[in-house]
Residue, then its C-alpha position, 0 to 999 in steps of 0.5 A: m677773220n677777226y676783222l670781218l666778224r667784228n665789222i659784221f657785228f657792228i653792221f647788225v647793231f647799226l641796222f638794228l638801232t636805225i630800223d628801231g628808230f624808224f619803227i618808233v617814227d612809224n608808230n607814233f606818226i614821227k614824234i619830235e623825240n624820235i627824230e632826235y633819237i635817229f639823229l643821235i644814233t646817226i652821230i654815234e654811227i659816224v663816230i664809231l665808223s670814223i674810229i674804225a676807219y682811223t684804226t684800221s686804215i688811216k693810222p696804219i698808213r700814217i705809221l707806214k709813211k713815218e717808218i718809210a721816212l725814217f728808213l730813207t733818211g737813215a734815222q733807223k734800220w727797217e724792220s717789218l711793220t706790223v699794225e693790229n686791227m688793219n683793214p685787209d686791203v691796208r694789210f695787203v699794201i703794208n705787206f707789199f711795202n714790207k717786202s719792197l723795203e726789205i729788198l731796198k734794205n739789202f740793196k742799201e747794205e750791198f751798196k755800202a759794201g760796194r763803196i768799201l770795195k770800190s775804195e779798196v780797188e781805188f787804193a790798189s790802183e793808186i799803189q799800182r800807178h806809183v809802183l809801175k810808174k815808168r821812168t824814161v830809159v833812153v836806148p842809144s840806137i833804138d827809139i821806143v814808144a810804149d803805153t798801156k791803158s787798163a780796162t778797169e781801175v786795176g790793170w793786169d797788163s805790164y811792160d817795162i824797159i830796164e837798163q843793165g850795163n850794155n843790155y836793155y830788157i824790154y818786155i810786155g806781159d798779160v796776166t790771165g783773169h781780171g781784178v785786183a788779184s791779177g793786178f798784184v800778180m803783175m806787180i810782183v812779176n814786175a818787181l822780180i824781173s827788175g831784180f833778177s835782171k841785175l843778177v843774170e844776163s839771159s832773158a830766158d833765165i830772168l823769166a825762169k827764176t821769176n817763175e820759180i818765185v811766182k808759181p808756189r805763191v799764186k793760185s793755179n788759175i792765174l798765169m802770166t804770159l810774157l814776151m821779152i826782148r834783150w838788146n845788147e847795145q854794144e853788139k847791136k844784137m837782139y834776142m827774144t824769149g817768149a813765155g806763151h805770149e802773142y806773136l812778135i812782129v818785125y817790120k823789115a824795111s828792106k822788104k817793106k813787109a811785116f813778119k810775125i814770129k811765134s813767141g813760144g814757151v809757156a806762161l809763168g805759173m803754168t809749172k814750177n820749173i820752166s827753165k828747160i822750156l824757155k829759150e832765148t833766140q836771136i832775132a835778125v834786125e837791120k837798121d830801120d827795122i821796127v819791132i812791135l810787141y802787143t797784148d791781145g787787147i789789141t788783136e781781140a778788140r771788138n768792132g763796134k760798128l758791125e753786128s757781127d762780133m768781129m775782132l781786129g786779129i793779127d792779120r789786120l794788125i800786120e796790114i795796119i803796120e804795113a800801111t803806115p805812111t811814116k815807118t818810125a816807132q812813133g809813126i807806127f804807134n800812132n797809126i795802130t792807135i788811130e786804126l784801132s780807134r776806128f775799128m772799135g768805133y762809136g760806143h765801144r767798150q774796152f773789154d781788156d787791157i791794151t798795151l803796145i810797144t814799138m821799137h825802131y832800130k835807127g842806129d846812129k842817125v837822127i830821125e827827121n820829120d817824125v810824126a808828133p806824139e800827140i794825135s789830133t782828135e779828128f783822127i780819134t773816133e772813140w778810143n784813145w790812150g789818154g781817153 
């Protein structure tokens, strides 16, 4: 309002001086001194209008440009810019930039915080890689192929092969939820299982004792499902303990058919004492049978080619196993990888961690003409363990 009244006042003054000059010209038949008067008034008007234009428009915009440049280069923090005697249109523009750069300031601060968070996630990922680095464990009568691929920097799937005397413990696990917290719970369970396997033999007892330590120390919404196999090399017997995990799949060579076995049990972290719920059950296996353990990152993988949000599913996984040309641990592992890649398709997104273990009970014989561990790129469409 003050800006408007001031400009109206100046306009009346300019009109008065100019009109007064023309009256003098008309009454005195355009005398030379009156023309000089009009010229002088015009110069004064131009000067005054230039000052008004500079103070109300040009100067605020220059200040705005300078402040924006300082903010973008990080030379100073942004604070709302206020300039007196502004043109209303310029004030509107400056207010717009004030709002815009306030939003940009928030984005910039969130970005910095995100960089810090990212570095922490990378640090957690590095710790996890070192702690869970798998050493090669050779089981004399069983060929084992295993791998895992995280959907993010920090994984929440877990697997391990532990040797204790005549017993070999092979397990696979999946922590509910995502992120750093789930990743660290997985690491804790991994360490506890490794420790308790030195103290007790039964896989059910190992998981029950692990749960006793884990349950009071993690949030109630963080659970971990597991499926553990205990193979006794001396007796050539296989035992299974399920803790609310996916099915165990056994391919029976004599019948040329794959069967799914419900794991049973409850997840670690569900309740403090699960010792009476977990059971170690013997699994009947013969030579050339193949045992498959997996996480739901495989069965719940999304199809990338269809409009419908179809998942791979347990039945299709069994079909893939049965259709594998070379029935060995490596052969089935490779074929699941290839078919999973084709199913997920072009432009896929991995929504969950993926872990797969295949075990071939070969006995004393040497596997000849087995498939190579490396999978040719012509068979991999988009997804691969090393991709």
